[in-house]
N, C-alpha and C positions, 0 to 999 in steps of 0.2 A: 083128837087133841082136846079132850075135855078139860084137862088141867094144863096150864101154860108151863113150859119148861123154864128153868132158871135163866137160860139164854134169852128166850122170848120176853121174860119179865124184865130183864135188863134193857132190852131194845124198846119195849113199850114205855118203861119209865123215862127213858131219855127222850122219846118222841113226845110224851105227854108234858114233860117239863118245858121243852122248846115250844110246844103248841100254845102254852099259856101266853107267852110273849107275842106270838104270831096273831092270836085272837085279839089281843089288845091293840096291836098295830093295825090290824085289818079294820078295826072300828074307827081308826083315825087316819085313813089313807092320805088325806090331804096334808098331814103333818110329816109324812115320811120323807126322809132325805134320800133322793135317788140319784145315782150316777149311771153313766152309760159305759158298758163294757165294749159295745160294738153296735152295729146296726140292729135295731129292734131287739137287743139283748140287754135287758136291764138287770142291775143288781141293786138291792136296797139295803139299808141299814138293818132291816128286819131279817133278811137272808143271812147276813154276817153274824148277827146276834144269835139266831137259831142254830147256825152251824157251830158256833163256839159253845153253846149250851149242850148240844148233842155230844160233841167231842169230849167235853169235860165229864159228862155223866158216864159215857162209855169207858173213858180212861180210869175213872174211879173203880168201875166194876171189873175191867179187863185191862190192867195197866200196861201190859206188854204188847198188846196188839197194835198193828199199824193202821194207817188211814189212807183212803183216797177220797178227797173232799172236793166238791165243785168249786168252792171259792179258794181254799187254801192249798189245793193240790195234794201231792203225795207226801206222806210223813211215814218214814220207816219206823217199824217197831222192833223191840228186842226179840219178839217172837215173829220171825219172818214167814211163818206158815199161815198166820191169820191176818186178815186185813178187813177193816170196816170200809164200806163204800157208801157214801152219804150225799144225798141231795137235800139240803135243808128246806127248800121250797121248789118243788117241781110244778111249774105253772106260774112262774113269777109274774108274767104279763097279766094273767087273770087276777092275781093277788093285787097288783098295782092299780088295776082298773075296778077294784071292788067286786069282782066276780068270785063267788064262794066255791071255786073249783080248783083247788091246788092241794098239794100233799107233801108231807115229809116222807122221804124214802131212805130206808136203812137196810143194807144187805151185809152179810158176813161171808167172806170168802176164805176157804181153807185150801191152800195149795192150788190156787187157780180155779176152784170150783165153788159156786155159791151154795151155801148150806143152810142159810136162813134169810128170810126177807120180811120186811114190814113196810106197808104203805098206809099212811094215816092222813085223812082229811080232817083238820081240826074243827072246821066249821060244821060239818055234818056229824062229827064224832064217829066216823066209820074207820075202824082199824082192821085192815087186812093183814094177816100174818101167816107164815108157814115155815116149816123146817123140812129139809130134804128127807124124804122117806116117811114123813109123819103127817102129810096132808096140809091143808090150808083152811083158815077160818076167817070169818068176818064177825067181829065182836062175839067170838066163841061159837058161832054157828058154822058148821062145816060148809066149805065151798065146793061146788061142782060146776064145770063148764057146761054150756048148753048142750042139749041133745039134738038140735036141729040137723037135718041131713040134706036139706035143699037150700042152695044159695038164694033162691027166690024168696025164701022166708027169713033170710038172715039180715040182721042189723050189724053193720060193719063200722068200726072206728078207724080213724086214720089221722095222720098229721100232714098238714098242708105247708109247702115251702112258704117262707115269709121273707121280708126284705133282707137281702144279704145272705140268705141261707137257701140252698137247694135250687133245683132247676124247675122253674114253674111250667115251662113249656112241656117238658117230658112228663111231669106229674099230671098235667092237664090231659094228656093222651091216656094215661092209666085211668084217671077218673072217668073219662068218657067211656072206657070199656067196662068199668065196674058198675057204674050207676044204673044202667038199664037191667043188670042181672041180679040185683039184690033188693031187699025190702027198703033199705035206707042206708045212708052214710052219715056219720057224725064226726065232727072235729071239735073236741072239747078243750084241747090245749094243755094237757098233762099226760105225757106218755106213761108215767107211773100209774095214774088212775085208769087210763085206757086198758092197761094190762090187768089191773085189779078187776076191772069190769068184765073182761073176758073170763077171768077166773071165777067170777060170781055168776056167770051166765047172762049178764045184762047185755053185753056185746057177744055176738056169735063169732066174730073175728076182728082182727086189727092188723094193719100194716103201716110201717113208717121206715124211713131211712134217715141217715145223717144224725143219729142219736149218740149220746155219750153213755159211757158205762153206768154212771150214777143215775141216769134217767130210768134205766130199765133193769138193772141187776135184780132188784127185789121183785119187780113185777113178773119177770120171766120165771123166777122160782115159783111164784104164786100160781101162775097158769099151769105149770107142769105138775105141781102138787094138787091142783084141782082136777087133774085128769086130762088136761089139754096138751097141745102139741105146739112147740115153738121152733122155728127155723129162721134163717135169714130169708129175705124176700125171694132170693133166687134158689132157695132150698139148701144153702150151706148150713153147716152145723155149729157156727160160732156167732150167734146173734149178739151176744153181750160184747164180744170183742170187736165186732165190725160195726155195731150200731144200726144194723139192718135187721128188721124184725117183722115176722109174719106169725101171728098167734091165732089159734082157733081150736075148736074141737077136732078130733081126728077124722070125723066124718066129712067135713067140708074143706079140710086143709088143702088137699091136692087141687080141688076145684078152684079155690080162691087163689092159690099160688099160680095155677095155670092162667087164670084170668088176669092177674096183675102183671104177669111176665109176658103175655102174648104180644107179639109185634103187630 
């Protein structure tokens, strides 16, 4: 993917335009107007502004496509085959606390299948992108998942249940099983970037449940296009639809899956 396709150029331009506002707001965190959507689930004026910007840019380039947006919900398009799936700020809690680890996530779905994905951290200026069957890149350098074969050498990403979301007791049991068997566990607070990090070989694996389609649609495509393997945590084949994700290279996937699911 030495040259970006027209589709990826459209996605990158939308992300870059939204990122300009996010970078400005990130520098003035204390001035942000924040409202609560639910327990520990914040939405900011920056989120909404970024989503509107991304939507407007994509509509200009592909006016007939539909949308699934984190904040605005589903918007049907004249072209019912194509749908953009967008999270304007994945890692909102990090953003609101001044932690520079969050991302814009944009995916394109064609008849129920993700065909392109982009994950962009505006603060580090790292843009992960890929298209189905064409590979994945980070700032134009090709991505490959890690080649590690031993769980004992593996660095694993995860998402930890937080107030009002998930079963902390059940998760604690899984963590107790996994921690002694791996080199380390990280919880960074952005599923989109966690998956991008698996695609880049920074994480050897990642698991999380209770996610939304817009959190992971782009990231799942990136992992697969970087040579990785993605299933539901229990091995099912519909991680994007269920929000249950286990991603890794093919060499440790079964070992990690068995470990996470062992009673």
